[in-house]
N, CA, C and O atoms as a CHARMM CRD file, in Angstrom:
* protein
*
  212
    1    1 MET  N      0.65300  -1.18100   0.14500 PROA 1      0.00000
    2    1 MET  CA    -0.35000  -0.17000  -0.17700 PROA 1      0.00000
    3    1 MET  C      0.84300   1.13900  -0.03300 PROA 1      0.00000
    4    1 MET  O      1.93300   0.96500   0.51300 PROA 1      0.00000
    5    2 GLN  N      0.35300   2.58800  -0.69300 PROA 2      0.00000
    6    2 GLN  CA     0.75700   3.65700  -0.18600 PROA 2      0.00000
    7    2 GLN  C      0.01400   4.61200   0.28000 PROA 2      0.00000
    8    2 GLN  O     -1.20200   4.79900   0.24300 PROA 2      0.00000
    9    3 ALA  N      0.87800   5.19300   0.72300 PROA 3      0.00000
   10    3 ALA  CA     0.38000   6.55600   1.21900 PROA 3      0.00000
   11    3 ALA  C     -0.53200   7.51000   0.23100 PROA 3      0.00000
   12    3 ALA  O      0.07600   7.65600  -0.82900 PROA 3      0.00000
   13    4 ALA  N     -1.67700   8.14200   0.23400 PROA 4      0.00000
   14    4 ALA  CA    -1.89700   8.72800  -0.36200 PROA 4      0.00000
   15    4 ALA  C     -2.17600  10.51900  -0.38100 PROA 4      0.00000
   16    4 ALA  O     -2.74900  11.09600   0.54300 PROA 4      0.00000
   17    5 GLY  N     -1.67700  11.17600  -1.54300 PROA 5      0.00000
   18    5 GLY  CA    -1.97100  12.63800  -1.78400 PROA 5      0.00000
   19    5 GLY  C     -0.51200  13.29900  -0.06100 PROA 5      0.00000
   20    5 GLY  O      0.53900  12.81200   0.35600 PROA 5      0.00000
   21    6 PRO  N     -1.10800  14.19300   0.23000 PROA 6      0.00000
   22    6 PRO  CA    -0.62000  14.84400   1.43000 PROA 6      0.00000
   23    6 PRO  C      0.51800  14.11400   2.24700 PROA 6      0.00000
   24    6 PRO  O      1.58400  14.65400   2.54400 PROA 6      0.00000
   25    7 VAL  N      0.22000  13.02800   2.52200 PROA 7      0.00000
   26    7 VAL  CA     1.09600  11.67600   3.58400 PROA 7      0.00000
   27    7 VAL  C      2.77100  11.52200   3.16300 PROA 7      0.00000
   28    7 VAL  O      3.90100  11.64800   3.63500 PROA 7      0.00000
   29    8 ALA  N      2.02700  11.15100   1.89700 PROA 8      0.00000
   30    8 ALA  CA     3.36800  10.63900   1.11300 PROA 8      0.00000
   31    8 ALA  C      4.70600  12.07000   0.90300 PROA 8      0.00000
   32    8 ALA  O      5.92200  11.87300   0.90300 PROA 8      0.00000
   33    9 GLU  N      4.21300  13.04500   0.78800 PROA 9      0.00000
   34    9 GLU  CA     4.69000  14.57100   0.52200 PROA 9      0.00000
   35    9 GLU  C      5.28100  15.17200   2.02800 PROA 9      0.00000
   36    9 GLU  O      6.35700  15.76500   2.11100 PROA 9      0.00000
   37   10 LYS  N      4.58500  14.96700   2.92700 PROA 10     0.00000
   38   10 LYS  CA     4.86600  15.48300   4.27300 PROA 10     0.00000
   39   10 LYS  C      5.65700  14.61200   5.20500 PROA 10     0.00000
   40   10 LYS  O      5.80700  15.05100   6.34500 PROA 10     0.00000
   41   11 MET  N      6.32100  13.16100   4.83300 PROA 11     0.00000
   42   11 MET  CA     6.96000  12.58100   4.79800 PROA 11     0.00000
   43   11 MET  C      8.77800  12.60900   4.69900 PROA 11     0.00000
   44   11 MET  O      9.68600  12.17800   5.40900 PROA 11     0.00000
   45   12 LYS  N      8.68300  13.39300   3.36600 PROA 12     0.00000
   46   12 LYS  CA     9.93100  13.86500   2.63000 PROA 12     0.00000
   47   12 LYS  C     10.07600  15.19600   3.30000 PROA 12     0.00000
   48   12 LYS  O     11.20800  15.67500   3.23300 PROA 12     0.00000
   49   13 GLU  N      8.99000  16.03000   4.05600 PROA 13     0.00000
   50   13 GLU  CA     9.74900  17.52700   4.51700 PROA 13     0.00000
   51   13 GLU  C     10.77500  16.99100   5.69600 PROA 13     0.00000
   52   13 GLU  O     10.94600  15.79900   5.95100 PROA 13     0.00000
   53   14 VAL  N     11.49600  18.20900   6.43800 PROA 14     0.00000
   54   14 VAL  CA    12.35700  18.38700   7.36100 PROA 14     0.00000
   55   14 VAL  C     11.51300  18.55100   8.46900 PROA 14     0.00000
   56   14 VAL  O     10.69900  19.46500   8.34200 PROA 14     0.00000
   57   15 PRO  N     11.48200  17.98300   9.41900 PROA 15     0.00000
   58   15 PRO  CA    10.63300  18.65700  10.91400 PROA 15     0.00000
   59   15 PRO  C     10.80800  19.80800  11.07500 PROA 15     0.00000
   60   15 PRO  O     11.80100  20.42200  10.68300 PROA 15     0.00000
   61   16 GLU  N      9.48400  20.46300  11.92300 PROA 16     0.00000
   62   16 GLU  CA     9.90400  21.92300  12.35200 PROA 16     0.00000
   63   16 GLU  C     10.17700  21.61700  13.80500 PROA 16     0.00000
   64   16 GLU  O      9.42100  21.02700  14.57800 PROA 16     0.00000
   65   17 THR  N     11.64100  22.22000  14.11200 PROA 17     0.00000
   66   17 THR  CA    11.93300  22.24800  15.67300 PROA 17     0.00000
   67   17 THR  C     12.45600  23.48400  16.06900 PROA 17     0.00000
   68   17 THR  O     13.43000  23.82600  16.73900 PROA 17     0.00000
   69   18 SER  N     11.43300  24.14300  15.40100 PROA 18     0.00000
   70   18 SER  CA    11.83300  25.99200  16.17900 PROA 18     0.00000
   71   18 SER  C     11.22900  26.42400  17.10100 PROA 18     0.00000
   72   18 SER  O     11.57400  27.45100  17.68600 PROA 18     0.00000
   73   19 ASP  N      9.99000  25.58100  17.48100 PROA 19     0.00000
   74   19 ASP  CA     9.31600  26.16600  18.85900 PROA 19     0.00000
   75   19 ASP  C      9.83800  24.77200  19.86500 PROA 19     0.00000
   76   19 ASP  O      9.02000  24.70000  20.78200 PROA 19     0.00000
   77   20 ILE  N     10.74000  23.82500  19.98700 PROA 20     0.00000
   78   20 ILE  CA    10.87600  22.85200  20.86200 PROA 20     0.00000
   79   20 ILE  C     11.95800  23.44800  21.64400 PROA 20     0.00000
   80   20 ILE  O     12.98000  23.78900  21.04800 PROA 20     0.00000
   81   21 THR  N     11.83200  23.65500  23.22100 PROA 21     0.00000
   82   21 THR  CA    13.12100  24.25400  23.81700 PROA 21     0.00000
   83   21 THR  C     13.55900  23.35100  24.58200 PROA 21     0.00000
   84   21 THR  O     12.63600  22.76600  25.14800 PROA 21     0.00000
   85   22 PRO  N     14.83200  22.88300  24.91500 PROA 22     0.00000
   86   22 PRO  CA    15.77900  21.65100  25.72200 PROA 22     0.00000
   87   22 PRO  C     14.99200  21.70900  27.28700 PROA 22     0.00000
   88   22 PRO  O     14.65200  22.65800  27.99300 PROA 22     0.00000
   89   23 LYS  N     14.91200  20.58000  27.41200 PROA 23     0.00000
   90   23 LYS  CA    14.25700  20.36100  28.95000 PROA 23     0.00000
   91   23 LYS  C     16.28600  19.88400  29.68800 PROA 23     0.00000
   92   23 LYS  O     17.10600  19.14600  29.14200 PROA 23     0.00000
   93   24 GLU  N     16.40700  20.52100  30.76400 PROA 24     0.00000
   94   24 GLU  CA    17.44100  20.57500  31.29700 PROA 24     0.00000
   95   24 GLU  C     17.99700  18.99100  31.82600 PROA 24     0.00000
   96   24 GLU  O     16.96100  18.54600  32.31900 PROA 24     0.00000
   97   25 ALA  N     18.93900  18.02600  31.97400 PROA 25     0.00000
   98   25 ALA  CA    18.49900  17.31700  32.19200 PROA 25     0.00000
   99   25 ALA  C     19.18400  17.01000  34.29300 PROA 25     0.00000
  100   25 ALA  O     20.26300  17.32600  34.79400 PROA 25     0.00000
  101   26 LYS  N     18.51300  16.62400  34.64300 PROA 26     0.00000
  102   26 LYS  CA    18.86000  16.63700  36.15000 PROA 26     0.00000
  103   26 LYS  C     19.29600  14.68600  36.60900 PROA 26     0.00000
  104   26 LYS  O     18.61700  13.67300  36.43900 PROA 26     0.00000
  105   27 PRO  N     20.76100  14.88100  37.24100 PROA 27     0.00000
  106   27 PRO  CA    21.52500  13.28100  37.86700 PROA 27     0.00000
  107   27 PRO  C     20.52300  12.60600  38.37800 PROA 27     0.00000
  108   27 PRO  O     20.01700  13.38900  39.18200 PROA 27     0.00000
  109   28 LEU  N     19.93200  11.62400  38.39500 PROA 28     0.00000
  110   28 LEU  CA    19.76700  10.33300  38.94100 PROA 28     0.00000
  111   28 LEU  C     20.63500  10.89600  40.82900 PROA 28     0.00000
  112   28 LEU  O     21.78400  11.28200  41.04300 PROA 28     0.00000
  113   29 GLU  N     19.72100  10.73700  41.60200 PROA 29     0.00000
  114   29 GLU  CA    20.27900  10.64600  42.64500 PROA 29     0.00000
  115   29 GLU  C     20.41700   9.22500  43.36400 PROA 29     0.00000
  116   29 GLU  O     19.39400   8.58200  43.59900 PROA 29     0.00000
  117   30 LYS  N     21.38200   8.84700  43.63100 PROA 30     0.00000
  118   30 LYS  CA    21.79900   7.20200  44.22800 PROA 30     0.00000
  119   30 LYS  C     20.99000   6.79800  45.66700 PROA 30     0.00000
  120   30 LYS  O     21.20500   7.17500  46.81900 PROA 30     0.00000
  121   31 PRO  N     19.92700   5.83700  45.09200 PROA 31     0.00000
  122   31 PRO  CA    19.13800   5.18600  46.50100 PROA 31     0.00000
  123   31 PRO  C     20.20700   4.68300  47.40700 PROA 31     0.00000
  124   31 PRO  O     21.29700   4.19000  47.11700 PROA 31     0.00000
  125   32 GLU  N     19.64100   4.91900  48.61300 PROA 32     0.00000
  126   32 GLU  CA    20.24800   4.04300  49.83700 PROA 32     0.00000
  127   32 GLU  C     20.02300   2.98300  49.99700 PROA 32     0.00000
  128   32 GLU  O     18.86100   2.60900  49.84100 PROA 32     0.00000
  129   33 ALA  N     21.22900   1.87900  50.44900 PROA 33     0.00000
  130   33 ALA  CA    20.74200   0.77500  50.35800 PROA 33     0.00000
  131   33 ALA  C     20.03800   0.46600  51.71700 PROA 33     0.00000
  132   33 ALA  O     20.44100   1.07900  52.70600 PROA 33     0.00000
  133   34 GLY  N     18.90200  -0.53800  51.86300 PROA 34     0.00000
  134   34 GLY  CA    17.97100  -0.79500  53.00100 PROA 34     0.00000
  135   34 GLY  C     19.02800  -2.14400  53.78500 PROA 34     0.00000
  136   34 GLY  O     20.10400  -2.47000  53.28300 PROA 34     0.00000
  137   35 ALA  N     18.54700  -2.70100  54.88300 PROA 35     0.00000
  138   35 ALA  CA    19.05600  -3.16700  55.87100 PROA 35     0.00000
  139   35 ALA  C     18.99600  -4.85200  54.74900 PROA 35     0.00000
  140   35 ALA  O     18.17800  -4.99400  53.84000 PROA 35     0.00000
  141   36 LYS  N     19.85500  -5.71900  55.06300 PROA 36     0.00000
  142   36 LYS  CA    19.98200  -7.25100  54.35800 PROA 36     0.00000
  143   36 LYS  C     18.67000  -7.51800  54.97500 PROA 36     0.00000
  144   36 LYS  O     18.21600  -7.00900  56.00000 PROA 36     0.00000
  145   37 PRO  N     18.10100  -8.43500  54.15800 PROA 37     0.00000
  146   37 PRO  CA    17.07300  -9.19200  54.36600 PROA 37     0.00000
  147   37 PRO  C     17.18500 -10.18300  55.42200 PROA 37     0.00000
  148   37 PRO  O     18.36000 -10.42800  55.69400 PROA 37     0.00000
  149   38 PRO  N     16.21900 -10.91200  56.19000 PROA 38     0.00000
  150   38 PRO  CA    16.93500 -11.92700  56.69300 PROA 38     0.00000
  151   38 PRO  C     17.16800 -13.50100  56.31100 PROA 38     0.00000
  152   38 PRO  O     16.71700 -13.83400  55.21500 PROA 38     0.00000
  153   39 ASP  N     17.56500 -14.11300  56.78600 PROA 39     0.00000
  154   39 ASP  CA    17.49900 -15.56200  56.21600 PROA 39     0.00000
  155   39 ASP  C     16.25000 -16.59700  56.69400 PROA 39     0.00000
  156   39 ASP  O     15.97600 -17.20800  57.72600 PROA 39     0.00000
  157   40 ILE  N     15.54400 -16.41900  55.11600 PROA 40     0.00000
  158   40 ILE  CA    14.16200 -17.16100  55.17600 PROA 40     0.00000
  159   40 ILE  C     14.23100 -18.76400  55.04300 PROA 40     0.00000
  160   40 ILE  O     13.23100 -19.30700  54.57300 PROA 40     0.00000
  161   41 GLY  N     15.35400 -19.59300  55.42900 PROA 41     0.00000
  162   41 GLY  CA    15.62400 -20.73000  55.25300 PROA 41     0.00000
  163   41 GLY  C     15.21400 -21.62500  53.74800 PROA 41     0.00000
  164   41 GLY  O     14.52200 -22.63900  53.83400 PROA 41     0.00000
  165   42 ALA  N     15.71200 -21.13500  52.42300 PROA 42     0.00000
  166   42 ALA  CA    15.20100 -21.68800  51.57600 PROA 42     0.00000
  167   42 ALA  C     16.25100 -22.49600  50.88000 PROA 42     0.00000
  168   42 ALA  O     16.23400 -22.93400  49.73000 PROA 42     0.00000
  169   43 ALA  N     17.03300 -22.58900  51.67000 PROA 43     0.00000
  170   43 ALA  CA    18.28000 -23.85500  51.73900 PROA 43     0.00000
  171   43 ALA  C     17.01700 -25.19300  51.85500 PROA 43     0.00000
  172   43 ALA  O     16.63200 -25.77700  50.84200 PROA 43     0.00000
  173   44 LYS  N     16.53000 -25.49900  53.14300 PROA 44     0.00000
  174   44 LYS  CA    15.90800 -26.32600  53.34400 PROA 44     0.00000
  175   44 LYS  C     14.64600 -26.80700  52.82300 PROA 44     0.00000
  176   44 LYS  O     14.19800 -27.91500  53.11800 PROA 44     0.00000
  177   45 ALA  N     13.79700 -25.60400  51.69300 PROA 45     0.00000
  178   45 ALA  CA    12.82900 -26.05200  51.11900 PROA 45     0.00000
  179   45 ALA  C     12.78000 -27.18200  50.24300 PROA 45     0.00000
  180   45 ALA  O     11.71600 -27.74400  49.98200 PROA 45     0.00000
  181   46 SER  N     14.07400 -27.60000  49.69700 PROA 46     0.00000
  182   46 SER  CA    14.05000 -28.37400  48.73600 PROA 46     0.00000
  183   46 SER  C     15.57600 -29.50300  48.71700 PROA 46     0.00000
  184   46 SER  O     16.72000 -29.04800  48.68800 PROA 46     0.00000
  185   47 GLN  N     15.28700 -30.81400  48.73800 PROA 47     0.00000
  186   47 GLN  CA    16.35800 -31.21600  48.32600 PROA 47     0.00000
  187   47 GLN  C     17.54200 -30.96300  47.93600 PROA 47     0.00000
  188   47 GLN  O     18.59900 -31.13100  48.54500 PROA 47     0.00000
  189   48 THR  N     17.24800 -30.31600  46.30600 PROA 48     0.00000
  190   48 THR  CA    18.37800 -30.18100  45.48000 PROA 48     0.00000
  191   48 THR  C     19.20400 -29.03700  45.95100 PROA 48     0.00000
  192   48 THR  O     20.41100 -29.12600  45.72700 PROA 48     0.00000
  193   49 ALA  N     18.60100 -27.57600  46.79900 PROA 49     0.00000
  194   49 ALA  CA    19.25400 -27.02000  47.20300 PROA 49     0.00000
  195   49 ALA  C     20.75900 -27.35900  48.55200 PROA 49     0.00000
  196   49 ALA  O     21.77900 -26.73800  48.85500 PROA 49     0.00000
  197   50 THR  N     20.07600 -28.73900  49.04100 PROA 50     0.00000
  198   50 THR  CA    21.06000 -28.80600  49.70000 PROA 50     0.00000
  199   50 THR  C     22.37700 -29.67200  49.26800 PROA 50     0.00000
  200   50 THR  O     23.49400 -29.83800  49.75700 PROA 50     0.00000
  201   51 ARG  N     21.62300 -30.18700  47.99500 PROA 51     0.00000
  202   51 ARG  CA    23.26500 -31.25100  47.11600 PROA 51     0.00000
  203   51 ARG  C     23.80000 -30.29600  46.88100 PROA 51     0.00000
  204   51 ARG  O     24.94900 -30.29500  47.32400 PROA 51     0.00000
  205   52 ILE  N     23.43600 -29.16200  46.21800 PROA 52     0.00000
  206   52 ILE  CA    23.85300 -28.05800  45.45500 PROA 52     0.00000
  207   52 ILE  C     25.11300 -27.61700  46.15700 PROA 52     0.00000
  208   52 ILE  O     26.04000 -27.29500  45.41300 PROA 52     0.00000
  209   53 ARG  N     25.36200 -27.52900  47.79100 PROA 53     0.00000
  210   53 ARG  CA    26.13000 -27.00900  48.32100 PROA 53     0.00000
  211   53 ARG  C     27.48300 -27.43700  48.17400 PROA 53     0.00000
  212   53 ARG  O     28.38400 -26.85200  48.77500 PROA 53     0.00000
């Protein structure tokens, strides 16, 4: 399929960017790490987990 009429011609035009103002980029703040979660005993949940050790 081909675009009909003005669509095909508009695609060939250079976009108008004179009204666009750049936005200032702010660096992200480094998050603070929380406390280490407690051991939930996952090694005891499966025999496979104990054999891998």
